[in-house]
C-alpha positions in Angstrom: 79.6 93.7 58.5 82.9 93.3 59.8 81.5 91.4 62.5 79.8 89.0 60.1 82.8 88.3 58.1 84.7 88.0 61.2 82.4 85.0 62.1 82.9 83.5 58.5 86.6 83.7 59.1 86.4 82.1 62.7 84.4 79.1 60.9 86.6 78.8 58.4 89.5 78.7 61.1 87.6 76.0 62.9 87.0 74.0 59.4 90.9 74.0 58.7 91.4 73.3 62.7 89.0 70.3 62.2 90.4 69.1 58.9 94.1 69.4 60.1 92.8 67.1 63.3 91.4 64.5 61.2 94.3 64.4 58.7 96.7 64.2 61.4 94.6 61.4 63.3 93.7 59.2 60.5 97.3 59.4 59.4 98.6 58.7 62.7 96.5 55.8 63.0 97.8 54.3 59.5 101.5 55.1 60.8 100.8 53.2 64.3 98.1 50.8 63.2 100.1 47.4 64.1 101.2 49.0 67.3 97.6 49.7 68.0 97.0 46.2 67.4 99.5 45.0 69.4 98.4 46.8 72.1 94.8 46.3 72.0 95.8 42.5 71.9 97.3 42.5 75.3 94.7 43.6 77.5 95.6 43.2 80.8 94.0 43.0 84.2 96.7 45.8 85.2 94.8 48.8 85.8 98.0 51.1 85.1 98.1 49.3 82.1 95.1 50.0 81.0 95.4 53.2 81.5 98.2 53.4 79.5 96.7 52.0 76.4 94.0 54.3 76.6 96.2 57.3 76.8 98.4 56.4 74.2 95.5 55.4 71.9 93.8 58.6 72.5 97.1 60.4 71.7 97.3 58.7 68.4 93.8 58.8 67.2 93.2 62.4 68.7 89.9 61.7 70.0 88.8 60.4 73.6 85.1 60.0 72.1 86.8 57.5 69.3 88.8 55.7 72.0 85.5 55.3 74.4 83.6 53.9 71.3 86.2 51.2 70.7 86.0 50.1 74.1 82.2 50.0 74.0 82.5 47.5 70.7 85.3 45.6 72.5 83.2 44.9 76.0 80.1 44.2 73.6 82.0 41.5 71.9 83.3 40.4 75.2 87.1 41.0 74.2 87.4 43.2 77.0 85.7 43.1 80.7 84.1 46.0 82.3 87.4 46.6 85.1 89.5 46.7 81.9 87.4 49.3 80.3 86.9 51.4 83.2 90.9 51.7 83.2 91.3 52.2 79.5 88.4 55.0 79.9 90.4 56.8 82.4 93.5 56.8 80.2 91.6 58.0 77.2 90.5 61.0 79.3 94.3 61.8 79.9 95.3 61.3 76.6 92.4 63.8 74.9 94.1 66.5 77.0 97.3 66.5 74.5 94.9 68.5 71.9 94.5 71.3 74.2 98.3 71.2 74.9 98.9 71.8 71.2 96.2 74.7 71.1 98.0 76.0 74.1 101.1 76.3 72.0 99.6 79.3 69.6 100.4 81.9 72.4 104.4 81.3 71.7 105.9 82.5 68.6 106.2 79.2 67.0 103.0 79.3 64.4 104.5 80.2 61.3 107.0 77.5 61.9 104.1 74.5 62.5 102.4 76.2 59.5 105.5 75.2 57.3 104.7 71.7 57.9 102.0 71.9 55.4 104.2 72.5 52.7 106.5 69.8 53.7 103.9 67.3 54.4 102.3 68.0 51.0 105.8 67.2 49.5 106.5 64.1 51.4 103.0 62.9 50.2 103.4 64.1 46.4 107.0 62.7 45.8 107.5 59.8 48.1 106.5 56.0 46.9 106.4 54.6 50.5 103.3 54.7 51.9 104.5 55.2 55.4 106.3 58.3 54.3 103.0 59.5 52.6 101.1 59.0 55.8 103.9 60.7 57.7 103.7 64.0 55.3 99.8 64.2 55.5 100.4 64.1 59.5 102.6 66.9 59.1 100.2 68.6 56.7 97.3 68.2 59.2 99.3 69.2 62.0 100.2 72.8 60.1 96.5 72.9 59.1 95.7 73.2 63.0 97.9 75.9 63.6 96.8 77.5 60.4 93.0 77.3 61.6 94.5 78.2 65.3 95.9 81.3 63.7 92.9 82.5 61.6 90.5 82.1 64.6 93.1 83.8 66.9 93.3 86.9 64.4 89.8 87.0 63.7 88.8 87.0 67.6 90.8 90.3 67.9 87.8 91.9 66.3 85.6 90.9 69.5 88.5 91.4 71.6 88.3 95.4 70.7 84.2 95.5 71.0 83.4 96.4 74.4 79.9 95.5 73.7 80.6 91.8 73.0 83.2 92.1 75.9 80.4 93.3 78.3 77.7 90.7 77.1 80.3 87.7 77.6 81.2 89.3 81.2 77.2 88.9 82.2 77.7 85.1 82.2 78.9 84.5 85.4 76.5 81.6 86.9 78.7 78.8 87.2 75.9 76.1 86.6 75.3 78.3 83.6 78.9 78.0 82.5 79.0 74.4 82.9 75.9 73.6 81.3 77.6 75.8 78.2 80.1 73.4 78.0 78.0 70.2 78.4 75.7 71.7 75.5 78.2 72.8 73.3 80.2 69.5 73.4 77.1 67.6 73.3 75.9 69.4 70.0 79.2 69.1 68.3 80.5 65.7 69.9 83.9 66.9 70.3 85.3 68.0 73.6 88.2 69.2 71.7 86.6 71.7 69.6 84.9 73.4 72.8 88.1 73.7 74.8 90.1 74.7 71.5 87.5 77.7 70.9 87.5 78.5 74.9 91.6 78.4 74.7 91.7 80.6 71.8 89.2 83.3 73.1 91.3 83.3 76.1 94.6 83.6 74.3 93.2 87.2 72.7 91.6 88.3 76.3 88.1 87.3 75.6 87.0 85.1 78.8 83.2 84.2 79.2 82.1 85.1 82.9 84.9 87.9 82.8 87.6 86.1 84.4 88.2 84.1 87.5 87.2 80.6 87.3 84.6 81.2 84.6 86.4 79.5 81.6 87.2 76.3 83.8 83.8 75.6 84.5 83.4 75.2 80.8 86.0 72.8 80.5 84.4 70.9 82.9 81.5 70.9 81.4 83.2 69.6 78.1 84.2 66.7 79.7 80.4 65.8 80.6 79.4 66.6 77.2 82.0 64.0 75.3 80.3 61.2 77.1 77.3 61.7 74.5 79.1 59.9 71.6 79.6 56.8 74.0 76.2 56.9 75.3 74.8 57.1 71.8 77.2 54.4 70.3 75.8 51.9 73.3 72.4 52.1 72.1 71.3 48.4 71.1 74.6 47.0 72.4 74.8 44.1 75.4 74.3 45.1 79.0 77.7 45.0 79.7 78.8 47.5 76.8 76.1 49.9 78.1 77.6 49.9 81.4 81.1 50.7 79.9 79.2 54.1 78.6 77.7 54.6 81.8 80.8 54.2 83.4 82.5 56.9 81.4 79.6 59.0 82.3 80.2 58.6 86.4 84.0 59.2 86.0 83.3 62.5 84.5 80.3 63.7 86.5 82.0 62.6 89.8 85.0 64.1 89.0 83.3 67.3 88.0 81.5 67.4 91.2 84.6 67.3 93.1 86.4 70.1 91.1 82.9 72.2 91.1 83.3 71.9 95.0 86.9 73.2 94.6 86.7 76.3 92.5 83.1 77.4 94.1 85.1 77.3 97.5 88.2 79.0 96.1 86.8 81.7 93.4 90.6 82.8 92.6 91.6 79.2 92.5 92.9 80.1 88.7 94.7 83.3 89.7 96.3 81.7 92.8 98.0 79.0 91.3 97.9 78.7 87.3 98.6 82.1 86.7 101.5 82.0 89.1 102.9 79.2 87.4 102.1 80.1 83.9 102.5 83.5 82.2 99.6 82.8 79.4 96.0 82.2 79.8 95.9 79.5 77.2 98.4 77.4 78.8 96.4 77.8 82.1 93.6 76.5 80.7 95.3 73.4 78.8 97.2 72.6 82.0 94.0 72.9 84.0 92.1 70.6 81.4 95.3 68.0 82.1 95.1 68.4 85.7 91.1 67.4 85.9 91.4 64.4 84.0 95.1 63.3 85.7 93.7 64.1 89.3 90.3 62.3 88.4 92.4 59.1 86.9 94.4 59.2 90.3 91.3 59.4 92.4 89.0 57.0 91.0 91.5 54.3 89.6 91.6 52.4 93.0 87.8 52.2 92.9 87.1 51.0 89.4 85.8 47.8 91.1 83.4 50.0 92.9 82.0 52.2 89.6 81.6 48.7 87.9 79.4 47.8 90.6 77.2 50.9 90.6 77.3 50.3 86.9 75.8 46.8 87.2 73.3 47.9 89.7 71.5 50.8 87.5 71.9 48.6 84.4 71.0 44.9 85.5 70.9 41.9 83.3 67.6 41.4 82.1 66.1 38.0 81.6 65.1 37.4 77.7 65.9 35.1 75.1 69.6 34.4 75.1 71.7 36.9 72.8 73.1 35.6 69.5 77.0 34.3 69.7 79.1 37.0 70.2 81.3 38.4 67.5 84.4 40.5 66.9 82.8 42.5 64.4 81.6 46.1 65.8 80.8 48.9 63.1 82.5 51.0 66.3 86.0 49.7 65.1 85.6 51.3 61.6 86.9 54.5 62.7 90.4 52.7 63.5 90.8 50.5 60.3 93.7 48.5 61.6 91.9 47.4 64.5 88.9 46.4 62.6 91.1 44.4 60.3 92.7 42.6 63.4 89.2 42.0 64.7 87.8 40.8 61.4 91.0 38.3 61.3 89.6 37.1 64.5 85.9 36.7 63.2 87.5 35.0 60.2 88.9 32.2 62.2 85.5 32.2 64.4 83.9 31.2 61.5 86.8 28.9 60.2 86.3 27.0 63.6 82.8 26.6 62.9 83.9 24.8 59.2 86.1 22.5 61.0 83.5 21.3 63.6 81.3 21.0 60.5 84.0 19.1 59.1 84.3 16.6 62.2 80.3 16.5 62.5 80.4 15.2 58.9 83.6 12.8 59.1 82.0 11.3 62.5 78.9 10.8 60.8 80.7 8.8 57.5 82.8 6.7 60.3 79.8 6.0 62.6 77.1 5.6 59.7 75.0 8.0 61.3 72.7 9.9 59.0 71.5 12.1 61.6 75.1 13.9 61.0 73.5 15.4 57.5 70.9 17.4 59.1 73.4 19.2 61.6 76.0 19.8 58.8 73.4 21.6 56.8 72.1 23.7 59.5 75.8 24.7 60.6 76.5 25.4 57.2 73.8 27.6 56.9 75.4 29.6 59.8 78.5 29.5 58.0 77.0 31.1 54.8 75.2 34.0 56.6 78.4 34.6 58.6 80.9 34.7 55.3 78.1 37.6 54.0 78.3 39.6 57.1 82.3 39.3 56.9 82.3 40.1 53.3 80.2 43.3 53.8 82.1 44.5 56.8 85.1 44.0 54.4 83.7 46.4 51.9 82.8 48.7 54.8 86.6 48.6 56.0 87.8 48.8 52.7 85.9 52.0 51.8 86.8 54.1 54.9 90.5 55.4 53.3 92.9 52.2 54.6 96.6 51.9 53.5 98.1 50.1 50.7 99.2 47.5 53.1 95.7 47.3 54.9 94.0 46.8 51.7 96.0 43.9 51.1 95.2 42.4 54.2 91.6 43.2 53.5 91.9 41.3 49.8 93.5 38.2 52.1 90.6 38.1 54.2 88.4 37.9 51.4 90.2 34.9 50.1 90.2 33.1 53.3 86.9 33.9 53.7 86.4 32.0 50.1 88.5 29.0 51.1 86.5 28.7 54.4 83.4 28.3 52.8 84.8 25.8 50.3 85.8 24.0 53.3 82.4 23.8 54.8 80.9 22.8 51.2 83.3 19.7 51.0 82.4 18.9 54.5 78.8 18.4 53.1 79.9 16.5 50.4 80.7 13.9 52.9 77.4 13.9 54.3 76.6 12.8 50.7 78.6 9.9 51.1 77.0 9.0 54.2 73.7 8.8 52.7 75.1 6.7 50.0 77.1 4.5 52.8 74.0 4.1 54.4 71.3 3.5 51.8 73.2 1.0 49.6 74.6 -0.9 52.8 78.5 -0.4 51.7 81.1 -2.4 54.0 84.7 -1.1 53.6 87.7 -3.7 54.6 89.2 -3.7 57.4 91.5 -0.8 58.5 90.1 1.8 55.8 88.4 3.6 59.0 91.7 3.7 60.7 93.3 5.2 57.7 90.9 7.8 56.7 90.5 9.2 60.3 94.5 9.4 60.2 94.1 11.4 57.2 91.4 13.7 59.3 94.0 13.7 61.9 96.5 15.3 60.1 94.1 18.1 58.7 93.2 18.8 62.3 96.9 19.2 63.3 97.1 21.6 60.0 94.4 23.8 61.1 96.0 24.5 64.5 99.2 25.5 62.6 97.2 27.6 60.2 95.5 29.3 63.0 98.6 30.0 64.8 99.9 31.2 61.8 97.4 33.8 60.9 96.4 35.0 64.3 100.2 35.1 66.2 101.8 36.0 63.0 104.2 32.9 63.8 105.6 32.3 60.3 108.3 30.0 61.6 105.3 27.3 61.5 104.9 27.5 58.1 107.3 24.5 56.7 105.6 22.5 59.8 102.1 23.2 58.2 103.5 22.8 54.4 104.9 19.4 55.4 101.4 18.2 56.7 99.9 19.2 53.6 102.6 17.2 51.9 101.7 14.3 54.2 97.9 14.8 53.3 98.6 14.8 49.6 100.7 11.8 49.8 98.2 9.9 51.7 95.3 10.3 49.6 98.0 8.9 46.8 98.6 5.8 49.2 95.1 5.3 50.0 94.2 5.2 46.6 96.6 2.8 45.7 95.7 0.5 48.5 92.5 0.6 47.4 92.5 -0.4 43.8 95.2 -3.2 45.0 92.3 -4.3 47.0 89.7 -4.3 44.5 92.5 -6.3 42.1 92.5 -9.0 44.9 89.0 -9.0 45.3 89.1 -7.8 48.9 87.0 -4.6 48.3 83.3 -4.4 46.6 83.2 -2.4 43.4 80.5 -0.3 44.4 82.8 1.3 47.3 85.0 2.8 44.6 83.3 6.3 43.6 82.5 7.0 47.5 85.8 6.1 48.7 87.9 8.0 46.3 85.7 11.1 46.4 85.9 10.9 50.3 90.0 11.0 50.4 90.2 13.7 47.4 87.6 15.8 49.4 89.9 15.3 52.5 92.8 16.3 50.4 91.2 19.0 48.7 90.5 20.8 52.4 94.3 20.3 53.1 94.8 22.7 49.9 92.6 25.2 51.2 94.2 25.3 54.8 97.5 25.8 52.9 96.0 28.9 51.1 94.9 30.5 53.9 98.4 30.2 55.7 100.4 31.6 52.7 97.4 34.4 52.2 99.3 37.0 54.4 103.2 35.5 54.4 104.0 38.1 51.6 102.4 41.1 53.4 
């Protein structure tokens, strides 16, 4: 019965540990969200930069699986090349070792100090009005829960450590390949190498060693590195060839590294005793350091050969001749685990939709100028695609909003909802222009000399305004806001001037009365497009 309750306590401790890491990672992501966005906006061909990106991101989100899944999403979206992705994946493997290092701290007499962070963190969350301080408080509380969970598991494992029967059973599992398989299987099952390494390190801290000693625990650590690839492999199902290759590269990196270290450990049975036991007094620290050593050495070994890994992956997963894939988008459900990055990608996707709307406007406007009735069908087709995309973006925004985002990110989501509405309205106004083209052609309307040049000048102002709005939104360059506002004022003034000139021409008999409705509605629609562009520019200036 004592063993039964001990198992319950271990499970409870593991639950507290996992909850703590979730609180820690979720709130670290909220705190560092903007920095992560800036980091992934600066993808570089420099390998060391990629390794640093992967390591930092994983250290923040506390999961190499999450980072690798995000990388698969970036490759699938065409934002990141396979060479860049390979370096980031290697960095993620280094970043994930921080979890083992935190767990290894339980061997030092500081657990109580860290557990006090639960109270401190909850106090900060309850009594602060600042979102950032609340997030910091919850991160502290999460770290405290991590150590509370470790303490419960560690104390409970003393029951097993004193049971000779259990120690004998564990000691009989000595086959290196079986131990490797245990590491792979358990990690694949729970989809977290952190959980497996945590249990192994905690057992070691209490003197419970699977295999009875030697390098036995190290084989399980190696297996956990292969098992963690399962999450990325699952996430790559249904993606394009490059995304599947990124997952395969993650697997190859860990498998090749494991083969090298397996040969080393099999050839050197006393590796742990001859190295880590001499340098570090605690078994938990020894395992954590080996985990760090493995991933760091593998990165150093394979980083110069990223192109070779990419070539192997390309051969194993060749491009297939098939129907052209639908246009790449920036939206990917893999980013939902990191809402700040998801919002950043959604902003890019929203402006991809805005590019489509402005292209629709160009088609409709040129159709009017050139009296081209075939432009009508093109605009209808383009607007159907814009409508479909707007629904997808709106659905994705709802999913992001439901993923537990900060108040500031909620404001950004709301702003994007409004931007989508403004972009759809621009596309609808472009469709209005096709109605005027139909009437122009069917009624054989002829406008006064110079009218085409004047409204073309108005359209050019809108095009320039959009380029500024795009820079303001995507590059956060709010210094361009005044220039954008001036262009919007110029569009308003041009509408008034054009209508006044039109009325004057009509009074002189230089313009046919039947042109009146088409001309006034045309310039009014162009002016309204300028208003919607201005709304988009100002949607985030106070966030």
